[in-house]
N, C-alpha and C positions, 0 to 999 in steps of 0.2 A: 343113338338116341329114335325113339319113337316118332314116325311122321303124321299129322294129324292135321287133315282137310276142315276148316271152319267154313261151315257156311253161312255167311252173312256180316259186313263188315259194319255197322250200328254201332249206339253206344254202350250196345252188351257185347258183342262180338269184338268190339276191342278192347274190355278189357279181361277177355279169356284169351284173348293173344296175347297179352302184356302176360299175365300170369303164369299164360304155359311155356310160352319164349325166355323168357326171364327165368326160369326154374332149373333150364342144363338139359333137361330131357323131354322134352319133345318139340321139336321143328312144327311150326303152323304154314298150311297155304292157307291162306282168304282169300277166301271167291264170293264174289260180290259181282253185280250185275253194273254197280254205280261207278263206275269209273273215280269220281269222285269220292267216293268213300273211300278207298283202296289208297289212296294216294294220304293220308295220314299213317300208314303202315312202312311209308317209305324210310329205307334206312335201318328198321329197326334190327336187331340179330336176331338170329334164328325164324323169322318170318319173312314170306313171300307171298307173292300177291300173285292172283288170276281173275280174270275180268270172265264172269261163267253167268251165261241167262238160266237157270233152275228148270227153267221150262222145258229146255231141250236134255232128256231124256240120255241119250248116248252121249252127250258134251261133261254130263254129269257122272253116268257111269263112269268116265274115261279119267275123269280128275278122280274120283275116290280110285281107281285102281292102284294097286298096291299100298295103300295108306294102312294103318292100326287102325284106323277111326274118323267116323266124319263126325262133328258136333253144326249141328243145327240151329242155329241163333237167327235165323229168316224170320218170315212174315209167320206167322197157323197155317196159312193157304199152302205156302209149298210143300211143306211137313208132309203129305201125304207123297206125294212123288218122289221125296226123296230119301225119306226109305222104304218105297220098291230100289230106285237102283242103287242103295246102299245092299239088299239084300243079292240082287244082282249082280256085284260087287264085292257080294263076300267080305265085306269090312262091319267092325263092330259102326253099331247107328244111336248117338245120342239124342234129345231135343229137350228144348227148354216149354211146348206147346202146353197152353192151358185149355184144347180145341177136343171135344169129348169123342168126335168126328174123327179126327185123325189118331187120338189113343189108340180110337177101337180098330184103327186099320195095319198101323203097326205092333197092336196085339194078335191081330191074324196074320201078321208076317211072321212074326217071332213066332211061331207055332211047330216048323219043321227049319228052322234057323241054323246053321251051320256058324253063329257071329252073333252077339249080344247087344238085342235092342233093348235103350234104355232108354224109355219115352218121363219128361214131364221132372225134368234134372235140374228145375229152380227152383224157386224160394216156395212157392206157393200157386201150383201142386210143387214136389219134392221138397222138399229139407222140412216144411212142417208135417208133413208126411212118417218122417222119420221121427221124430220128436216122439209122433203122439204115441206111435207104437211101439217105440221104446220106453216109452210111460205103462204103455198098457197089458208091457210083460209084465207089471209088476205087481199086478193085479190078478184074484182069482176069477172073478168074475166081470163083466165091463156092466153098468147101465146107460151111462150119458159120455160123450167124448163132443168136444164140441174145438173147433178150431179158427182160428179169427187172425186175420192177419192186417197190416196199413202199409202203404209207401204213400207215406205222407208229409206234405211239406212242413219244413219246421218254423217259415215266416209267409205263410199263406196272408194276402189282402185281398181275396175277390171275395164275391157271395160265395159261388161253390167250397171255399176254402182249399186252394187245392191246385198245387200245380202239376205242371208232365213230368215225369218220371220217370217214362218207360213209352214201349209201342204204344200210340195210341191205338191202334189196329185192337189190339188184344185186351184195351183200356176195354172199348168199343163192344169187343166182343162178350167181355165177360159178362156186361150190361144187358146185352139182350139174350142170349144163350139160354135153357132151361138146365138147372141146377140139381144137382143127384143130392138125397140124401137119406136117411136110417131114419123112420120114423113108426115110434112104435113098432119096431123089432121089420118094420117091412121098407123093402124101399121105391124111395119117389122117386119126382120128377115135381120138385117145386120152382115158381115164378123166380125169375132173377126180379133184384130191386125189393121184394119182402121182404119178411122176418125181422122188423127192422128193434133193436133194442140199443138201450146206452149201457155206458157202463165208463167208473171210473179209474185211474190206472195212474198211483203220484202225483196225484190232485191234477190231473189233467182230463175232461169227461170228452168222452167219443164214443159214436154208435158203429153200428154195424148192421149189415141187413147182406141176404144171399146173391151172394153172385155164380159164375160161372166157371167150372173147370177145378177149382185148389184144392175138392177133397182128392181129384186124382184116382185114385186105385182102392183108397183106403178103404170106401166104404163097401162095393166090392167082397175085400178079403176080411171084414169083419161079419159081413153079413149069419146074423144068424150067432153073432155072440155078444152084444151091445143092441140097446132098445134103440137109443139113440144119439146119430152124428153126424153132426152139420156140419160144414165152412160157409162164416161170412166174411167180406172184407169190413176190410175200417175207417174211419171217417172222421175227419171233424160234424160236431153236429149242425144239421143242417143238409150237409153236401149231397144228401138222398134224393128229397123232396124237389131242390133242382134238376137232379138227373130222372127223375121222373116226371117229371112236368115237360123236359124234352127230346123222351124219350119217346115217351106211353100219350102223352095229351097232345103233344105237338107232333108227332108221330116222326118223329127222324131216326126213331129207329127202325122204320122200312127203308129210309137212306142212308145209312151207315158211309157212304162218302164225301154228303155235302154235313152228317154233323163232323165226321175226322175234320174235314176242312175250315169249321167252324172254330172247334178245339185247335188246333194250331195256331188258328188265326190268332184267335182273342184267349187263348188260353197260355201266361206263361210255359218255360222250362227252367228248371232247375238244378243245382249240384245238391243246395244246401234243404238235403231232406233227411230225413230218416225214416228206418222200418220195423215195424212191433211187430212182433211173434206172440199169441198171447193163447195159448193148450191147455184146455182143465177138463181132466176125465176124474169119472169118479164112480164107482163101483166098490165091490165087498172085496175085503182084507181080513184073513183072519178073522172070520167071523165077523167083521163090522163092518160098515156103509163107510168107505172115507174117498177123502179125493184129494188129486197131486197136481201142479198146476205149474207149469214151464212160462216163461216170462222174458224178453231179452225185446230190446231197441239198442239199432244199429246207427249208426250216424254219420255219414259224407266225413269224410278222412283222407288224408294224402297214404296210397302208398305206392310204391316204385317212382319218387318226385310227381306225382301226379294227383290231384285232386279228381276223387271218386266220390259219384252218390252213392247214397244205401242200397239202391235197389241195381245199380252196377255190382255194386262189391256183395250183397248176398247173391243177385244169382249167376255172377260169374264163377264165385267163387262153389257155389253148390257145384255146379255145371263142373269144373276141375278137380271137384274132391273125390266125385261118383266116377271119373276115366280114370284118378289117378288110382281108386280101392279095383277099379278093375286091370289096370296098366301091373300091379300087384298080386293079383289073385286074389284079392279079399273079398272080391263077388263072382256070380258064372261070368264062365263065359259064350256061352251057348242061352239062344231062347230068350222067352222075357224075364227080363227084370224089373220088378217094382222096387219100388222108392222104398218100402215096407217092410223089403228084404234086405236092405244095407242096414248094419250096426252103427245104432247113434252112435256108439264110444268110439268104432273107425274112423267114422265120419268125424268125429267131431276133435280128434286129435290126429288128422290130417292135416298137412302144411298151408293146403287151403279152406277145409274147413274150418281151421282156425279160426280164421276171419268171423264164426259168428261167436267163437267161444271168446272173444280180447275185451270184449265189451258187457257179456253176460250179467 
């Protein structure tokens, strides 16, 4: 069995460990700086735990030594240091980050690496790019690529129409940082929370707006071959205006730790969520202007005897599928691997990737 070091034992790390350890092909060492986070892994077959301070490079490199791969499910702030340690340890590196700065560092580290560096292996960025690039290959030329993803509560009961379902740090980061987009063929940075639009799917009204990081490396990859490409986060109507009031008008975007404290104090978490994926591509095909759309809704459900949220299922399944494809030799094992380098068919037929196909 292949040995995996999983960095981060939070809600996503918990499911990554479960999926990998129960597969029978991986043993997992879950590393976290919190003993409390590690308690839930006690007694789990094929899982060991390690208390590890991610800021101590020498200790991280030692923990990575001899592993097949290091998977980061840690807060995005640590990913630069963890990727650097992975290169020194000579192990494959995968992460879930939506942070643009961290991804640029990973790309630099990958240039002369003897192992694979695969950033952004989650839902968005991650699976969304695999879907979009797979659809794009069906066109002779591209005009517009629109990526829309939302992690939504099934039963919201507050003015935000939102419940916490994943990392609060990551949520705030995507609401604050600039967003990449292709506009009329030019790569540009656009502000988060702008570009508000509404749409209806299956009789339900949604809104979408710019957020940072979800586009991954896709804009860079398709630069020069598509006119417009953008990524927007999906929420229920009214959410964006309240968030904009908090972050911009009340200036809490300048105090993210305070905003995090407010969110985690006032907004309940839930496992009763759904993930909405909506990709639309327009372009030329056989001499005609054509459009193709991929839509999917994934709901919370029981997996391996535990109720898992939709964001757990999609994020953890995505990085596990990419790891599986790496182990099987279906993606390259040296240098940078972009999400759009991964075949949609290989991903969706993978045992972990199939968690996306089950409810499509």
